[in-house]
N, C-alpha and C positions, 0 to 999 in steps of 0.2 A: 248231454256231455257233462260229466262231473267236473266242475271247475272250482269247487269249494274245499278242496283238500289241501292242507298245508302241513309241511314237516315241522317238527319241533326244532327250535333254533336256540342258539346260545344267547344269553342276555347281552353278551359283548359283540353280537353280530348285527351290524347296521343294515344288512341286505334284506330285501323282501323276496319271498319265495312263493311260487304257486305251481301246483301239480295239475296236469290235465291229461285227458286221453282224447286224441283226435278221432274222427269218425272211422279212420282206417285202422284203429287200434294201436297207433303209435303212442307210446307213453312219453310225456314231455314234462320236464321240470324247468320252469322259468325263474331266473334269478336277476332281480333288478338291483344294481349296485351303483348308486349315484356318484360314488367316489372314484370309480374305475375310469382309467384313461383308455383302456383297451377292452374290447369285447372278445368273447370266445364261444366256441360251439364244440360239442363232442357228441358223436353217435357211437353207441355201443351195441353191437349186434351179437345175438346169442348163437354164434357160429365160430368154430375154431378148428384146429387141426384134428380134433376127434371126429370131425365130419368128413375128413378126406376120404375119397374113394380109394380102395386098396391098390388099384393100379396107378393111382395118381397122388402119391404122397407129396404133401406140400401145396396142394391145390388151394386151400383156404388162404395161405400166405401169398401165393401167386395172384389170387384174385384181389387181395388187399393192394398189392402193387399196381395192378391193372386199372383199378378204379380211379387212380390219380391221373391217368393218361388220356384225358379227353372224354367228353360226353357228347350226345347228339346236339345239345344246345351250344356247348362250348367245345368244339372238336379239337382245337389246338392243344396237343399234349403238354405244352409248357405253360399254358395260360394260367392255370390255377395257381401253380407255384409262384409264377411271376407276379400275379395280382396280390397274393398274400405278402410277398416280400416287398413289393413296391409300396404297400400301405403299412409298413412297419410291423408286420406279423411274422409268425413262424407256424409250421404245421408238421404233424407226424402221425404215425399210426403203428399199431402192433397187432400181431396175431397170437393169441394164446391157445390154451387147450379147448376152451368152450366159448370164448368171446373174442371178437375183433373190435378194436377201438380206433376210431378216426377222430382227430381233434386239431384245432388250430386257434390262433389268436390273431387279432387284427385291430387297426385303428377303429374306434367306435363309430366314426362318421361314415364308414363304408360297410358297416356290418350287414345292412340290408342287401347290398350287391354281392357280398361274399356268400351269404346264405343261398342266394340264387344259384351260385356256382356249386357250392358244397352239396346242396340237396340233390343236384342232378346225378351225383354218384349213385344214389339209391333209387333214382327214377329211370334214367336212360343212359347208362354208360355206353361208350362207343365200342369198346373192345376192338380197337383198330387192329386189323389183321397184320399190318406191317410191324406193329409194336409187340406182338406176341413173342416172336423169336428174340427180339432185343431185350425184353423184360425177363425172359427166362434166363438170359445170360446174366442179368443183374442178380437174379436169385442164386445162380451158380457162384457169382462173385461173393455174395453174402455168405453162402455156405463155405466157400474156400477161405474167406477171412477168418472163420472161427474153427478151422480144422485143427489148430493147435491150442484151442481154448479148453483148459481142463474142466471148466464147468460143463461145457457141451459134451466133452468126452465122457465124463462121469454120468451125465444125464442119459446118454445113449446106453451105457452099461445098465443103468436102472431100468430103462425101457425093455431091455432084452431079458431081464430077470423077473418080470412081472407076468401075470397071466396073459398069454399071447392073444386071448379072445377079448381082452379089454382094450378100448381105444387108446389108452395111455401108451400102449406098446408101439404105436405108430411113429415113424420118423417124421418130425414135424416141419423141418425147414423146406425141404425139397431141393432138387438140383437138376442138372441136365439129364441125369439118368431117369429120375422119376417124372420129369416134365418133358421128356424127349419125344421124338417122332414127328410126324407131319404137323405143321403149324396150323393148317386148316382144321384138322381133327381136334387138335388141342383147343383151338378157339371155340369149336362147337361144344366140347366138354366143359369149357369155362362158362359158356352161356348157360348150359344145362345146370351146372353147379350153382350159378347165381340165381337162376329161376327156382331151383329146388330148395335153396337154403336162405335166401334173402327175402324177408317178408316183414311188413310194417309191424306185425304183432310180435315179432322177435327183436324189435329195436327199441332202444331208449335214447332220447335226445335231451341234452341239457344246453340251454342258451344262457349266457351271462353277459350283461350289458348295462350301461348307464341308463338305457331307455326304461320307460315305465313298464309295469307288468302288462298293461293293456296293449302297448305297442308290440311287446314281445309275443304276446298271444297272437296278434294279427300276423306277425312274421311267420310264426310256427304254422299257422293255418295256411297262409299264402304259399309257402315254399315246400312244405312237407306233407300236405294232404294228398298229394298225387302219388306218394309212394304206395305201391301195390300191396294190398293185404291178401296173402294167399292162405291165411288162417292155418299156418303150419304148426305142427306140434313136435316138440323135441322127443326123440326116441333113442336115447343112448342105451346100449345093451345092459340088461340087469344081470351083470356078471361081476364077481368080486375082483378087485385089483390083484389079489393073491389067492390062489387056491391052496389046498394043503401042500401041493407040490412046490409052491414058491415061498410058503411060510417056513419058518425054522431053517433059514439058509444063512450061510456065511459067504459073503461076496467080497473079493479083494481085487483091486485094480491098480494099475501103475499110472501115475500122473507124469506129465512132462516136467512140471515144476516140482522142485523138491518140497515135499510136505509129508506129514504123518498125521492122519486123521482117522479116528475111530467113531463110528456112528451107530447107535442103537436105535432101531426103528420099531415102533409099535403101531401096526396098522389099525386104524379106527374107521368107523362109518363116517359119512358126510357130516359136517359139523355146523352147517348154517342154522339149524334149529336151536343150537345152544347159545345164540348170540345175546339173548337177553340177560343171561346169568354169567356168561363167559367162564365156564369152569376151567377150560384149558389155559386161559390167561392167568387165572388164579394159581393153577398147579405149576405153570412155568415160573410164576413169581417165587414159588418155594424152591423148585428144582434148580432154577438158574441163579439162586442167591449166591453172592460172592463174599459175604461177610464172614467173620471168624466162626469156625465150626461147620461151615457149609461144605458140601461135597467138593466144590471147586477149590475152596481154601485148603482142605485136607490134601487133595491130590496135588495141588501146587506145592504145598509144604513138603510132600514126599518127593517132589522133583519129577513127577510122572506126567503132568499135563501143564500146558501154558494157559489154556482157556477152555471153558465149558460153555455151551449154549444149549438152551432147552426150548423146544416149541416149534422149530422150523419143520419143513417137510411139505411135499406136494399135497394138494387137496383138490377135490372136484365134486361132481354130482353125487357120487356114492362112496367117496373115500377120503381119508385124511391120514397121511403119514405123520406120526408124532415122533420127532427126532430128538435124541440127546446126543450132542456131538462133542468130541474131545479133540483139541489140538494137542497131539502127543509130543513129549520130549523124546530124545534118543533113548533115555532110560525107560520111559513109559512104554515104549514099544515091546519091552520084555516083561511088562507087568499087566498085560491085557486082562488076564483072569482076575487079578485083584481089583482093577478099575471097574470091571463089569460087576463083580460081586458087591463092591462098596456102593455102586449105583443102586442095586437092588436092596441093599440094606437101608439106604436113604429113602427109597420108595416105600419100604415097609414102615419106616419111621413117620413118613407123611400120612400114610393110611391110618396109623395108630394115634398120632398126636397132632397132626397138622391141620385138620379140618376144623379150625376154630373161627368163630364169627369175627373176632378182632383182626385176625390175619387177613381175612377176606376184605374187611372194611378198610384196612390200610391201602390195599390195591384199588378198591372201588373209589375211595376218596380221592386218590390221585387222578383218576379219570374224571371224576365229578368236577374237580378244580380245573382240569385241562379243558373240559367242555365249557364251564362257566366263563373262563378267560380264554376261550378259543381265539387263537390268532389267525388273522386272515391269510390266505395264500393267493398266489397269482390266479387270474381269471381262468387261464388255460388249465392249470392244475385242478382248480375247483370243478370245472366243467367235466374234465375227464374222470375225476374221482366219483362225482355224483352220478354220472351216466352209468358207471359200473355198479355203484351201490344200488341203483334202481333194479338190478337183476337179483339182488340178495335180500333187500329189506322192504318192509311195508312202508307206505308213504310217510307215516308219522316219524319213522326212524331213519329216513334217508340220510340225515346228518347225525342224529343222536345215536344211531345204531352202533357206530364205532366206539362210543364211549359208555354205552349202557351196561351197568352191572347191577341187576335188580335185587341182589341178595344171594347169600350162600345157599346153593341147592345141593344138599348133602347127597341125595340120590344120584344126581348127575355126576358129581365128583367121584363117588364110590364106583359108579358104573365104569367111568373112564379109567380110574386107577386099577380096577380089576383086570382091564385089558392091557395094562403095562406089566406084563408077566412073562415068564420064561417060555410059556407055551404059545405066546403071540409075539414072537420076536424075530427080527432080521438084523444081522450084524454086517456092517460094511467097513472094510479097512482099506484106506488109500495110502499107498506107500511105494517107494521105488524099489525097495529091497525085498520083493516077494515073488513067489512062484505064480505062474499063470498057465492056463491050458487052452485058452481060446482068444479070439480077437473080435471086438465089437464091429458091427457093420458101420459104414459111413465115416466114423471117426477113428477106426483102427485101434481102439484102446485095448491093450492086453489085460485080460481079467480071468478070474476063476470063480466058479460058483459051486458050492457043495452043501449038503445037508449038515445041520448042527449035530454033533455027536452027543450021546447020552452022558459020557464022562465030562464033556465040557459043561453041559447044563448042570451037572452035579457040582462042579467046581464053582459055578456062579450062584448057586442057591444061597440066600441069606442065612447066616447062622446066628444072628442076634449079636454079632461082634461089631458094634458100631464104631469102635476104634477112634474116638475123638470127634465123631459126627454129632452135630446138634442142630435143632431148628432155630431160625433167627429169633432174636429178642425183639420186643416192640421197638419200632424205629423212632428215635428221638427227633429226627428232622422233619417228620411229617406234620404239617399244620392242618388243623381241622378246617380253618378258614383263612382267607387272605383278602385284603382290601387294598386297592390302588388308592394312593393319597391324592387329594384334589388339588394340591399346590400347583400353581402355574409355573412354567419355565420362565426364567429371568432373561433368556436370550433365545433367538430363533435358531441358533447353531451352537455347538459346543464352545465353551470358553475355558481358558486356563484358570484353574482354581488354586493351584499350588505349583511353585517353580523355584528351583534353587540349583546350585552347581551339581550337575549329575542327574537331575530328574525333572520331569514336567508331567503334571496330571491335568487332563481335560475332563470337563463334566457337562452334561446336559440332563436336566430333569425332563422326562417325557410327559407331555400333556395331550397327546393325540390318541394313543392306542389304548389307554385306560386299562392296563394290566399290571398287577403287582409283581412285576418281573424286572430284572435288570441284566445288563451285559457289562462285564468288566474285562477290559483288554489291558494286559500289562506286558510290555515288551522289554526284555533285558538285552542290551547290546554289550558285547564284550569282544575286544580285539582277538581274544583267544578262540573265539567260536569256530571260525572256519577259514583261518588264514592259509591252510593247506589241506590236502585230502585227509591227512591223519587227524588233524584237529576237528575237521568236519565230521569224520567218522566217530570220534570220541564224543562229540556233542550230541550226535544222534543217539549213540549208545546210552549216554547219560539220560536223555529224555525217555528212552524206552525203559531203562532201569527205574527211573522215578515213577513212571506211570504204573509199572508192575508193582513197585513197593507200596504205592498209595492205594491200590485197588481195595484191599481188605478194609482199610481204615475209612475210605470215602464212599464205599458202596451204599451204605444206608442213605447218605445224602443224595447220591445219584438216583436211587429209587424214588426219593421224595421230590424229584423234579429239579434238583440242583446239579447241573452238569458242568463239567470242565474238560478242557483239553490243553495239552502242552505240545507245541510243535516248534521245530527248529526253522530258522530262516537264514538269509545270507549274513545277517549281522549278529545273530544270537539265538534267542528263543522267546516265544510268546506264550503267556498263560491266558486262556479265555474262559471266564466263568459266565454261566447263564442260568436263568431259572428264577424261581420265586425269591423275592428279596429278603423275606423274613429271616432266613438263616444264611444268607450269602456270605456275610462277614465271618460267621462261625466257620464256614467251610474254608474260606480263604486263610483264616488263622491256622486251621488244621493242615492245609496244604503247605503253608510256609514252615510251620514247625516240623512237619515230617520231612520236607525237602531239606531242611537244614540238618536233620539227623544223619541222612545219607547212610543208613545201616545196610549197605549192600553186602550180601554174603557171597562167598566164592561160588557156591552152588548156583544161586540165581544169576550171578554174573556169567557163568559158563552157559547156562540155559538161554539167557536173553541174547548174549553175544551170538550164539549159534543160530538163534531165531532171526536176528538181524542179518547175519551173513547169508542165511538161506534166502531171505527176501531180496537181497541184492543180487545173489547169483541167479535167482529166478527171473530177475528183470530181463535176462537174455532170452527168456521164453515168451515174453510179451509180443503182441502182434507188431510187425515192423513199423507201422505208422506211429504206434505208441512209443516205441524206442526212439524214433526220430524226434518226436515232440520233446522227450526227455533230453535228448542230445542237443536240441536247439538252445535251450537255456544253459546247458553245460558249456556249449561252445562260446556263448556270448557273455555270460555272467562270470566275472572274475572269481567269485567265491562259490561257484557251483561245480560239482565234480561227478564224473561217471560212477554209477553204482559199483561197477567192477573194480574201479580204482580205489574207492573207499573200502571195499571188501578186502582188497589186497593189503591195505594199511592196517585194517582192524585185526586181521588174522594174528599178528604178533603182539597185540596189546594185552596187558595183564590188568588185574583188578587194581594193582598199585598205580599203573599208568592212568587208569580212569580217575582214581582219587586225586592224583596229582593234577590232572586236567581240570577237574571240578574246582580244586583249590585256586588254580591259576585263572579259571574262567571268572570267578567271583572277585578276583583281586581288584579289578577296575571295571565298574559297571555304569552304564547309562540307562536309566529307566524312563520310559514314556508310557503313559497309560490313558485310558478313556473309561469313565464311569457314566453309563447312559441307562436311563429307564426310571424306575420308581426309587430314585436316590435323591435326597435333598442336598443342596450345596454344602451345608455345614457337615453333613455326613461324609461327603466326598473329601472335604478338607481334613477332617479328622483321620480318614483313611490315608490320605497323603502323608500326614505327619507320622503315622505309625509305620508306613512303608519306608519313609525316609530314615526313621530311627533304626529299623531292622537292617537297612542297607549299610548304615554307618557302622554297624557291628561287624560286618563281614567284608566290606569293600571300601575303596576310595572312589570318589566321583571320577567320571570319565566323559569323553565326548561320544557322539554317535559313531558307530562303525561305518566305514565307507561301503557304499553299494556301487560297484564299478561295472560298467557295461562296455564291451568292445565296440569301438567306433568303426563302422564299415566304410566311412567316407573315403573315397579315393582308392579303395582296394579293388574295384572291379568285381567280377563274378568269382567269388571264392567257393570252392567245392570241397565237401568232406564226405567220404564214403564210409559207411558202417558195414561191418561184416556180420550179417544177420542170417541165421539158418532158417529159411522159410521159402515156400514155393513162390510167394508173391514178391514183386519188386515194390518199392515205395519211394516217394520223393516229397520234400518240403522245399518250397522256394520262398525265401523271406526277404522282404524289402523293409529297410529301416529309415525312419525319419532322422535327418541330421540335427533336428532341434525339437524340444518338447514344448512347443507353443500351442495355445488353443487353435490357431489357424491350421497348424500341421495335424493336430488331432482331428480336426474337422475334415481335412482333405483325405486322410487315410481312412477314417470311419466311413465317409461318404463313398469313397472309391470301393471299399469292400461291400457296402450296402448295395451299390449300383450293379456290381459285377456278380454277386454271389449266386443268384438264381440262374442267370444265363450260363455261368461257368458249370454249375451242377448239371443243367440240362444238356449243354453241348458235350461235355466230356464224360458224363455218366450215362445219360439216357441215349444221346445220339451216337457217340463214339464207343460207348460201352467199355471204357478203360478200367472200370473197377466199381466196387460198391462204396468204398470210403473215398469220396471225392468232395472237395469243398474249398472255400476260402474263409479267412477269418481276420478280424481286426485284432492285432496282438500288441498291446503295449508292454514293453519290458523296461523295468526301472524308470518308469514315467515316459520313456520314449515311444511314441506311436510306431506301429509297424503293421505290415500286412503279410499274410501267408497264403500260398496256394498249396494244396496237398492232395496226393492220390496214393492209394495202395492198389496195386493192379495184379491180377492173375494172368493178364493177357499181353502186357507190354513191359519192356525193359526201361531202365532209367533214362537213356538217351531219347527214346521215343516219347516218354512222359514229359521230359523237359521241352522237347520240340513242340509238343501239343500245347503246353502251357504258354510258351513263347508266342506261338501262332495265335492263340486266343487273345493274349494281351495286345499283340500287334493289330489284330482286327477290331478290338473292342472300341477304339476311339471312333471308328466309323459307326458302330452301333449307337454310341452316345449321340452322335450327330443326328441320327434318325429319330431320337426321342422328341416328342412334341413338348412345347413349353409346359402344357398342363401336366404331362407325365413326369417331367423333370421336377416341377414344384411338388407334385404328389409324392415322388420318391424322397425328396428332401423332408417333407412333412412326416413321412413314415419313419425316417431315421430319427427325427427330432422327438417324435412321440416315444420311440424306443429309449432314447437317451434320458428323457424326462419322465419315464414311467414312474408312477406314484409308488412309493415304498409300501409293500403290502402289509408289513408287520414290523414289530419292534426289532426282530433279528435282522431283517434286510436293511432297515434304517441304521442300526448299530454298525453293521458291516460296512455300509457306505461311508459313515463318519470315520470309521477306523482306517479305511482305505485312503480317505482324503488326508488324514494325518500322516500316513505312511508316504503319501505322494507330496507332502508339504503344501497341500492345498488348504492353507490355514484360513482362507475366507469361505471354505466349503461351498464354493460357487463355480468350480471348474466346469460342471455340466452346463451351467448357464452361459459361460464364456464360449464354450465349444458350440453351443446351439446358435449363439449370435454370429459366429463365423460360418456355420452351415447355411444360415439364412442368406448370407451375402454371396455364397459360391454360385457361379454360373457354369453351364456346360463347357464353355470355353476354358474356364479355370481348370476344370477336371482334365480336359483333353490336353491342355498345355502341360499340366503336372505329369500326366502319363507319358507324354512325348519326352519330357526332360528326364524323368526318373526311371522309366520302365521299358521304353521301347527298344533299346538296343540290347544285344546279348552280352555287352561288356559293361552294363550299368552296375552300380554298387549293389550287391546282394549276396546272400549266402544260400547255397544249394546243398541240402543234406539228402543223401540217397542210400538205398541198399539194393543190391541186385538179387533177384529171386533165383532159386535153384534152377527153375525151368527157363531162365533167361540168360544163363551164363554164356551161351553160344552166340548171343547177339552182340552187335558192335558195342563196345564199352563206352561209358561216359567218362571222358578224361579231359584234363586241362593242365596248363602249366601253373595254375593257381590252386593246386590241391593242398588241403591242410592234412599233413601226414603226422606232424608232431603237435598235438593240441596244446601241450604245456608251453612250448616255445611260442606258438601263435598267440596265445593269450598274454604271455609275458611281454612280448615285444609290440603288441598292438596298442594304438592310442585308445584311451578310455574316456567315456562319459562318467561323471561322478554325480550321484544323486545327493 
C-alpha cells in the first residue's frame, strides 16, 4: 500500500496531508488540521446522470437521495441526519454529470462514530421499500421547485440541441414520470444501478480532522475497507457533443425573467490535460479584460452591452464549451452582427499580438501569490473540493493543480485559438421578444434552432477594422512579491483608532493568518438613503451607476487581487475593499476620487436604470419561498421596500433627480469603518484623517441612521398573503424575540438547533410536503427570531400552517423524551457551531464588522450567548415553547402564497391580515437599533 505520497502544499498551510490507496482501491486523502474545531468527510463517486439508464432518467440523483435513508447497520432513516445535527454539524450531497458528492461536517470528538454511519452508505444501504415511493415524491418536489428557474429552462434547451447520442442530452433531475411505475420494480432497478456503478475503485474519500494522520489512517482502514471493489471501468460513449448537424447553429429561447443575453460558443475537446499551463485561463484573462480599449469597454461605450464574460461553459470527459457571453442592452439587441464581428476582430488581435510571455506572467503571478498566501477554508468545503480534485489531478497537484501555470505554451494557445472560429461556432440568444417554433421537454421552454446562414457568417468575418480595440497595457497594480509584516497586534479585538463628530474608525492588526492582505469596511450613513421607497430606489441606482462608472478605471486593480464592492443597506451604503495591502490605499484613493466626479452620462443612466428595473420586475419570477424571504424583511424593517414598489418609484426618476439625490445624500454623513489585516495602527490613523478631511469637503457630520424593526409583541398572529404566480404554495412562520439579550439569543438558537432535523424529517421525508422544508435561526436588527418554512407542490397554505402548528405542539413531548446525555450533546453541538474557529482573514473580518454593526463593542457576544446556552435546561426550552409558540394566537408573522393548483382548497384567512403594508409599518411599534 503506497502511503508515502504527499501533495504539494502552500507555505501558508499549517495542515498535514497524506494520500493512500486502500486494499479495495479506494483512494483516500487524509488532512490533519490541529486548529480545526470541526471534522469533515467527503466521498466523490465517479457516477452521475450520464450513467442514467435511458428508461430511468434521474436514477443517479434518486440513488443519491436514497443513500441517506437508512443502512443495514443504522436502519432508522432519520438517524444519520439527526446524529449530524445533534453534534453541531451539517450535511449535503449533489449529483452532477459524471460525479456524485456526499459530504458533511461534525464536532471533532464524534468524528469516529460519524464515519461508521457515513461509510455504511457505500457498504450496505437499506433501500427501504417503503421509502422508495416517498423519496421519488421528493425528487418530484425538487423538479417542481425549479420548473420556473431560467437556468434549468435554458439548460434543457441546450440538452435538446446537442448530439442526441451524447449522454449530455439526458434529462438529469428525474421526476414522477421517469421514476414512475411499480415501486418494487423501481427498488430492484435501484439496487441494480447501485451494484453496477458504485465501486470502491471509482470513489475518492477525503477526511479532515484535528486528529493525527496516524489516527485518520486507522479510521479510513476501519470504516471504508469494506466497500466492495467491483473493478469497474468507466465507458462513456466516444461520440462528440456536437456533430456537424448541431454545429453552426443559431439557438434562441424565451426566458421567464426579462433578460437579453447573447452567447458565442466554441466547442473544444476535454481540457483536463491542459491544467499545468492553463491556456484557457490565460485567454480568458485577455478576452474578459474590462479596461480601456478592451472588447467590453468598447461595447459598453457604444451602449450595446452591460457586461461581458469569457470562459464559462459546460465541460466533461470529452468536451468543453468555451463561452463568450454578453448581457445586452435594448440597443445592443439590434447590433448583434456588429457585436459578433468585433468579437472576432478582438480574437484576431489576440492571435496576432496577445501571446506574449509578460501577459501570461501577469496572470500566472497572481495565481502564484494566491497559492503562496492561500487562505484556509472550512473543513467541509476543503473535504468536498479535494475529493473532487482527486478525480482530475495527480497526487502532487491535488491542491496545487488549481493554481498551477507552468509557463506560456504557445502551441496549446494557438491550437485553442484556431478553434475559436466561424466554422466552429454556435450562437445562443436568450430574449423575450423573439420567434420560436418548438418547446423543450420537461421545462416547456419555447425555443428555435436553425443552421447559421452563409450571409450571416460573411457579416461576422473580421475585416481588420479594430475600431478602437486594443490589448491591455502592463498592469501597474500587480506586485511581483508581497510579504506579511511580523508586527503583533496591540489588542485581541478591534479598537477605535480615530473618532470625532460624524465618524469612527476601528482597527486591528492581524497576527494569526499571516497573509499580506487587508479588509477595509467603510459604512456611510445618511438620513436621505432610504427614508421612503423613492429614496431607497435612487440610492440603489446610485450604487449601480457608481459600480458601472468605476469598472474601467479599477479593473486592473481587481485583476491584481484588489477587490471591492459597494452595497446599499438600511442606513446608507458600505464600501468593502479586500486583497493585497500593497496597493489598497491607492485603490481607495482612486475609488474616492472617481466617486466624487460622478460623471454619469444620460446614456449610461438610461441603460443602468433599465437594468435595475428589469432585476426588480424579475423578482416576481423568483421561486415563491425566495419571494417570501424577501418580503419577510420588507414587512418588518422600516426602511426595506418591495422590489416592485421601488421599481414603480424609479420609473419616473431622471438623471437630474439622481444628481440631486446624491447631493442630498452627502449633505450629512456619519462614517463608521473597520481596517483589519496587514495594516499598522499608524497607517489606519493616517487613513482616518484623510477620510475625515475628504468628508469635511462634501458634508457636515451627522449621527447614525435609525434601523427600525416592527415590534410584534401583543399583535397575535399576523398574516400577509403574497400574490405569486407559481404552481406551488409557500409559507414562512416567523417568531420574534421581544428583547435582544444573550439569554434570548441562546433560547432561539437552541430551539432552532433542537428542532431542525426533526422538522425536516417529519414534514419533508415523512409527510412529503415539499422539497424546500426547514427551520432557521434568524436575527433581524439584532433581535433573535426563528422561522419555519415550506414550499409545497402538494398542500395549500392552510394545510401547511396546520402541519407546522401540529409539529410545534407535539415537539415539547419530543424534548421530554431526550436523555440527559443527548441534551448535553445537542447543546455542545450548537456551542461548537457558534464558536467555530474563523477559517481565514475574510471570515474573521466579516465577524468583526457584523459585531460593530450589532453594537457588540466588546466583540464577545458569542461568548455571552454560549454562557447562556450552557445554563439552559430542557425545562427552560419547554417552558419557553409553551409561553411563546404553543397557541395559534401567539405573537408571530405568517407570510404565504397560494399555488395555482391549490386555489380550490380552503383559504388561509384571518381578521389580522396585513392588506396595507405601508399603514401597518407606519402605525406599528418599533424596536430601534
